[in-house]
C-alpha positions as CSV (number, residue, x, y, z in Angstrom):
1,M,42.6,-11.3,8.1
2,S,41.4,-7.7,7.7
3,K,42.7,-5.3,5.1
4,R,44.7,-3.5,7.8
5,Q,47.0,-6.6,8.0
6,Y,48.8,-8.3,5.2
7,T,51.3,-11.1,5.1
8,E,53.7,-12.5,2.5
9,S,56.3,-15.3,2.8
10,L,59.7,-15.6,1.1
11,T,62.9,-17.6,1.2
12,V,65.9,-15.3,1.7
13,P,68.0,-15.3,-1.6
14,Y,71.7,-15.2,-1.7
15,F,71.8,-11.7,-3.3
16,D,70.1,-10.3,-0.1
17,I,73.0,-11.7,2.1
18,D,76.1,-9.9,3.2
19,M,79.5,-11.2,4.4
20,T,78.1,-12.2,7.8
21,K,75.8,-14.7,6.0
22,N,72.8,-12.7,7.3
23,M,70.3,-10.6,5.4
24,K,71.5,-7.1,4.6
25,L,69.5,-4.5,6.6
26,S,68.7,-2.5,3.4
27,A,67.6,-5.7,1.7
28,L,65.3,-6.5,4.6
29,F,63.8,-3.0,4.5
30,N,63.2,-3.3,0.8
31,E,61.4,-6.6,1.3
32,I,59.4,-5.1,4.2
33,L,58.3,-2.2,2.1
34,W,57.4,-4.4,-0.8
35,V,55.0,-6.2,1.5
36,S,53.3,-2.9,2.3
37,E,53.2,-2.0,-1.4
38,S,51.6,-5.4,-2.1
39,Q,48.9,-4.6,0.5
40,L,48.2,-1.2,-1.1
41,K,48.1,-2.8,-4.5
42,E,45.5,-5.3,-3.4
43,V,43.1,-2.5,-2.4
44,G,43.9,-0.4,-5.4
45,I,46.1,2.4,-3.9
46,D,49.7,1.3,-4.7
47,S,52.5,3.7,-5.6
48,Q,51.6,4.0,-9.3
49,H,48.0,4.8,-8.4
50,M,49.1,7.4,-5.9
51,V,51.7,9.0,-8.1
52,A,49.1,9.4,-10.9
53,Q,47.2,11.5,-8.4
54,G,50.3,13.5,-7.5
55,I,50.6,11.9,-4.1
56,G,53.4,9.9,-2.4
57,W,54.1,8.3,1.0
58,V,57.3,9.4,2.8
59,V,58.6,7.8,6.0
60,T,59.8,10.2,8.7
61,K,60.8,7.8,11.5
62,Y,61.6,4.2,12.1
63,H,62.1,2.2,15.3
64,L,63.7,-1.2,14.7
65,E,64.1,-4.1,17.2
66,I,66.1,-7.2,16.1
67,T,66.3,-10.5,17.9
68,R,68.3,-11.9,15.0
69,M,68.5,-11.2,11.3
70,P,67.2,-13.8,8.7
71,H,69.8,-16.2,7.3
72,L,70.5,-17.4,3.7
73,N,67.8,-19.6,2.3
74,E,65.6,-19.2,5.5
75,A,61.9,-19.2,5.0
76,I,60.4,-16.1,6.7
77,S,57.0,-14.3,6.7
78,I,56.5,-10.6,6.9
79,T,53.3,-9.1,8.2
80,T,52.4,-5.4,8.0
81,E,49.6,-3.5,9.6
82,A,48.2,0.0,8.9
83,N,47.6,0.7,12.6
84,S,46.1,4.2,12.7
85,Y,46.3,7.7,11.2
86,N,45.6,11.3,12.2
87,K,45.5,14.6,10.3
88,F,49.2,14.4,9.2
89,F,50.7,11.0,10.3
90,C,50.1,7.4,9.5
91,Y,51.5,4.7,11.8
92,R,52.4,1.3,10.4
93,T,54.1,-1.8,12.0
94,F,56.0,-4.7,10.4
95,T,57.0,-8.0,12.0
96,V,59.2,-10.7,10.6
97,Q,58.6,-14.3,11.7
98,D,60.7,-17.5,11.2
99,A,59.2,-20.8,10.0
100,S,58.1,-21.6,13.6
101,G,56.2,-18.4,13.9
102,Q,58.8,-16.8,16.2
103,E,59.1,-13.0,15.8
104,I,62.7,-12.1,15.0
105,V,62.3,-8.5,13.8
106,K,59.8,-5.7,14.6
107,L,59.7,-2.3,12.8
108,T,57.5,0.6,13.8
109,S,57.2,3.5,11.3
110,N,55.7,7.0,11.0
111,W,54.6,8.2,7.5
112,V,53.4,11.4,6.0
113,M,51.6,12.1,2.7
114,L,53.5,14.1,0.2
115,D,52.4,16.5,-2.6
116,I,54.8,15.3,-5.3
117,Q,54.7,18.6,-7.2
118,S,55.3,21.0,-4.3
119,R,57.4,18.4,-2.3
120,K,55.4,19.4,0.8
121,M,53.5,17.4,3.4
122,M,49.8,17.4,3.0
123,V,46.7,16.4,5.0
124,I,46.2,12.6,4.8
125,K,43.2,11.7,2.6
126,S,40.7,9.8,4.7
127,E,39.2,8.1,1.7
128,I,42.6,6.4,1.0
129,M,42.9,5.2,4.6
130,E,39.3,3.9,4.6
131,Q,40.3,1.5,1.8
132,L,42.7,-0.1,4.3
133,N,40.2,-0.1,7.2
134,C,42.8,2.0,9.0
135,P,41.1,3.8,11.9
136,Y,41.5,7.5,12.6
137,S,42.9,8.3,16.0
138,T,44.1,11.5,17.8
139,E,46.8,9.4,19.5
140,I,50.4,10.6,18.7
141,W,52.9,7.7,18.7
142,R,56.1,8.5,20.5
143,F,59.4,7.3,19.1
144,P,62.7,7.0,21.1
145,R,64.7,10.2,21.1
146,I,67.9,10.2,19.0
147,D,70.8,11.8,21.0
148,L,72.5,14.8,19.5
149,V,76.3,14.2,19.5
150,E,79.2,16.2,18.1
151,H,80.6,14.4,15.1
152,T,84.3,15.0,15.1
153,D,85.5,12.2,12.8
154,Q,85.9,12.8,9.0
155,P,82.8,11.7,7.1
156,I,82.7,9.3,4.1
157,A,81.3,10.9,0.9
158,Y,78.9,9.0,-1.3
159,P,77.5,10.2,-4.6
160,T,73.8,9.8,-5.2
161,R,73.2,7.6,-8.3
162,F,70.3,7.4,-10.6
163,F,69.4,3.9,-9.2
164,D,69.2,5.2,-5.7
165,I,66.1,7.2,-6.7
166,D,62.6,5.7,-6.2
167,I,59.2,6.4,-7.8
168,N,58.6,9.4,-5.6
169,G,61.7,11.2,-7.0
170,H,64.0,11.0,-4.0
171,V,66.5,8.6,-2.6
172,N,65.0,5.3,-1.4
173,N,65.0,5.3,2.4
174,A,66.8,1.9,2.5
175,V,69.9,3.5,0.8
176,Y,70.4,5.7,3.8
177,L,71.0,2.5,5.8
178,D,73.8,1.4,3.5
179,W,75.4,4.9,3.8
180,M,75.2,4.8,7.6
181,L,76.3,1.2,8.3
182,D,79.0,1.1,5.6
183,S,80.8,4.0,7.4
184,L,81.4,1.6,10.4
185,G,83.8,-0.5,8.3
186,R,84.3,-4.2,7.7
187,D,85.9,-5.1,11.0
188,F,83.2,-3.6,13.1
189,L,80.4,-5.1,11.0
190,M,81.9,-8.6,11.0
191,A,82.2,-8.5,14.8
192,H,78.9,-7.1,15.8
193,Q,75.2,-7.7,15.3
194,L,72.6,-4.9,15.3
195,Q,70.0,-5.0,18.1
196,Q,68.1,-1.7,17.8
197,L,68.0,1.2,15.4
198,D,66.2,4.5,15.5
199,I,66.3,6.7,12.4
200,K,64.7,10.1,11.6
201,Y,64.5,11.5,8.1
202,E,64.8,15.3,8.0
203,Q,64.8,16.2,4.3
204,E,65.1,14.5,0.9
205,V,68.3,13.6,-0.9
206,Q,68.0,14.3,-4.6
207,Y,69.7,12.9,-7.7
208,G,73.2,14.3,-8.1
209,D,73.7,15.2,-4.4
210,T,76.9,14.1,-2.7
211,V,76.1,13.0,0.9
212,E,78.5,12.9,3.8
213,S,78.1,10.0,6.2
214,F,79.3,10.8,9.8
215,V,79.6,8.2,12.5
216,Q,80.5,8.5,16.2
217,Q,80.9,5.4,18.4
218,E,80.3,5.2,22.1
219,G,80.9,1.7,23.3
220,L,78.2,-0.5,21.7
221,T,76.1,2.5,20.5
222,T,76.8,4.3,17.3
223,H,75.5,7.7,16.2
224,H,74.9,8.5,12.5
225,L,74.4,11.6,10.5
226,I,73.7,12.1,6.8
227,K,74.4,15.6,5.4
228,T,74.4,17.3,2.0
229,S,75.1,20.9,1.1
230,A,71.5,21.7,2.0
231,G,72.0,20.5,5.6
232,I,71.0,17.5,7.7
233,N,69.1,14.8,5.8
234,A,68.9,12.0,8.3
235,Q,70.0,11.0,11.8
236,A,70.2,7.6,13.5
237,Q,71.2,5.8,16.6
238,A,72.1,2.1,16.7
239,V,72.7,-0.4,19.5
240,W,74.9,-3.4,18.8
241,Q,76.1,-6.6,20.5
242,Q,79.3,-8.4,19.9
243,N,79.2,-11.7,18.1
């Protein structure tokens, strides 16, 4: 297998499971991102190496498709691939397979390289991508559009905690998923399974910020918005099916 692809296996532990007895979405994202971090570490460009150079990776978009979520104690494998990059964007895919090799989750992502000091996007360093054998391409990947809706319901407020912050100095992107999905409430989450999610990250949430999580439901589609006093931080659109 080339450096562009990397696979790790795990057995889903009880602390990654929610009340539905399926894996929590934020826990799955953390495991998925750990696999990409392991890949980067193997070629000598993991987060600690990057931060030492004043550089970080920041995700801007995700497109998620779910056949089903992993279960408690299920053996799964996660494969990631650094697909391509251009001047400002890097595209990476993740797939989750069950023990029979059946794909149960697929995640497509768009990343930018961040200057940690200025907190601004920078030109992607080709020498870093070459260590992954990731090819340069002028192709721009298109992600599904997230519908703009008017959020009329009262939001739920969540304080940003010290333990929500990652090594890049901002809120870990999986935390946004908890803020968004928690706003749907227990009854909805127990009665529905997520099929598809699109999320766009607009700007960082910092330590000490209080976020407002808005949700608007239209049948089996939910629209999500995360805001702070600085403005919109993230938007998402989710498609569900009833259990």
